[in-house]
C-alpha positions in Angstrom: 0.0 0.0 0.0 1.2 3.4 -0.9 2.5 5.8 1.8 0.5 9.1 1.6 1.5 12.3 3.2 -0.8 15.3 3.2 0.4 18.9 3.9 -2.5 21.3 3.1 -3.2 21.1 -0.6 0.2 19.3 -1.3 0.0 15.6 -1.3 2.9 13.1 -1.7 2.3 9.4 -2.5 5.3 7.0 -2.3 5.6 3.5 -3.5 2.6 3.2 -5.7 2.3 0.0 -7.6 0.9 -0.8 -11.1 -2.4 -1.4 -9.4 -2.4 2.0 -7.8 -1.7 4.2 -10.8 -4.4 3.6 -13.4 -6.1 5.1 -16.6 -2.6 6.5 -17.6 -2.7 9.0 -20.5 0.4 11.0 -20.2 0.5 11.4 -24.0 -2.9 13.1 -24.0 -4.5 10.9 -26.7 -8.2 11.5 -27.2 -10.7 8.7 -26.7 -14.0 7.7 -25.2 -13.0 9.0 -21.7 -10.6 11.8 -22.6 -10.4 14.8 -24.7 -7.4 15.1 -27.1 -4.5 16.8 -25.6 -5.7 16.4 -22.0 -2.9 14.5 -20.0 -3.9 12.7 -16.8 -4.0 9.5 -14.8 -5.7 8.2 -11.7 -4.4 7.1 -8.3 -6.1 4.5 -6.2 -6.6 5.3 -2.5 -7.3 2.3 -0.3 -7.3 4.1 3.0 -10.8 5.4 4.0 -9.3 8.0 6.4 -7.0 9.3 3.6 -9.9 9.5 1.2 -12.0 11.4 3.7 -9.2 13.9 4.5 -8.6 14.5 0.7 -12.5 14.9 0.2 -12.6 17.4 3.1 -9.7 19.4 1.6 -11.9 19.7 -1.5 -10.5 17.0 -3.9 -13.0 15.0 -6.0 -12.6 11.5 -4.7 -14.7 8.8 -6.4 -15.4 5.3 -5.2 -13.4 2.8 -7.5 -15.7 0.5 -9.6 -15.6 -3.1 -8.6 -13.5 -2.6 -5.5 -15.2 -1.9 -2.2 -13.2 0.5 0.1 -11.1 1.9 -2.7 -11.3 5.4 -4.3 -9.8 7.1 -7.2 -8.4 10.6 -7.9 -7.7 12.0 -11.3 -4.4 14.0 -11.5 -3.9 16.3 -14.3 -0.5 16.8 -16.0 0.3 20.1 -17.6 3.7 20.4 -19.3 2.7 23.7 -20.8 2.0 25.5 -17.6 4.1 28.2 -16.1 5.3 25.6 -13.5 5.5 22.3 -15.5 5.9 19.1 -13.5 9.3 17.5 -12.9 8.9 13.9 -14.4 11.6 11.3 -14.4 11.4 8.0 -16.0 13.7 5.3 -14.6 14.7 1.9 -16.2 17.4 0.2 -14.3 20.3 2.7 -14.0 18.9 4.9 -16.9 17.1 8.2 -15.9 15.2 10.0 -18.6 13.5 13.5 -18.1 10.0 13.4 -19.5 8.3 16.1 -21.5 5.6 16.4 -23.9 7.6 14.6 -26.6 8.4 11.3 -24.7 5.6 11.3 -22.1 4.1 8.3 -24.1 6.7 6.1 -22.3 4.7 6.3 -19.2 1.6 5.1 -20.8 3.2 1.9 -22.3 5.6 0.8 -19.7 4.5 -1.3 -16.6 5.3 0.7 -13.4 7.4 -1.2 -10.7 7.2 1.8 -8.2 5.9 5.4 -8.6 6.5 8.3 -6.2 4.7 11.6 -6.8 3.4 14.8 -5.5 0.5 16.7 -6.6 -1.0 20.1 -5.6 -4.6 21.0 -5.3 -5.7 24.0 -7.4 -9.0 25.8 -7.7 -9.6 26.8 -11.3 -11.3 30.2 -11.9 -13.1 28.5 -14.8 -14.5 25.6 -12.5 -18.2 25.5 -12.1 -18.0 23.3 -9.0 -16.2 23.7 -5.6 -13.7 20.8 -6.1 -9.9 21.1 -6.2 -8.3 19.9 -9.2 -5.1 17.9 -8.6 -2.1 18.8 -10.8 1.1 16.8 -10.8 4.2 18.6 -9.4 6.8 15.8 -9.2 6.9 12.2 -10.4 9.4 9.3 -10.5 8.3 6.5 -12.6 10.4 3.3 -12.2 9.5 0.9 -14.9 9.5 -2.8 -14.6 12.5 -4.3 -16.3 12.3 -7.3 -18.5 14.8 -10.1 -19.2 15.6 -8.8 -22.8 16.5 -5.4 -21.5 18.6 -6.9 -18.8 20.4 -9.0 -21.3 21.3 -6.1 -23.6 21.3 -3.0 -21.2 25.1 -2.8 -21.5 25.1 -2.1 -25.2 22.8 1.0 -25.0 24.6 4.2 -25.8 24.7 6.8 -23.1 23.8 9.4 -25.6 20.9 7.6 -27.1 18.0 10.0 -26.7 15.2 7.2 -26.1 17.0 4.1 -25.0 13.9 2.4 -23.9 11.5 3.4 -26.9 
């Protein structure tokens, strides 16, 4: 279970697993549930007290379908804001800074462990009283596979996307 620290409207979640970071759309692809260009993902909260605390702060916490006692929170990712999130993709000993161009990596790889911080923000355009959660910092450690392990030593250090 994730470790969650709440400091006002700033929330840190550590050691999220693949089952706790869901509906990933870092690339902003449009579809049935997402408008084109809108980057986001959901986190699963399995602690009733934490869900209540976030709800009391103003975050829109929803019950997770098909899992009693679990809740979800959508986190928005805005690389074009004045304060874009710091996002790091980790595969073994490789660290890649993530931006709009390579954010798709986070959609297609299986996370081993994810640490993140988001901040609650009340939009002036919002028609409701909920806070929107915006990503501030994210470390996404991808699950390594046997083939990558076998050939990891031949990847060039200056290769722009060694895990593409």
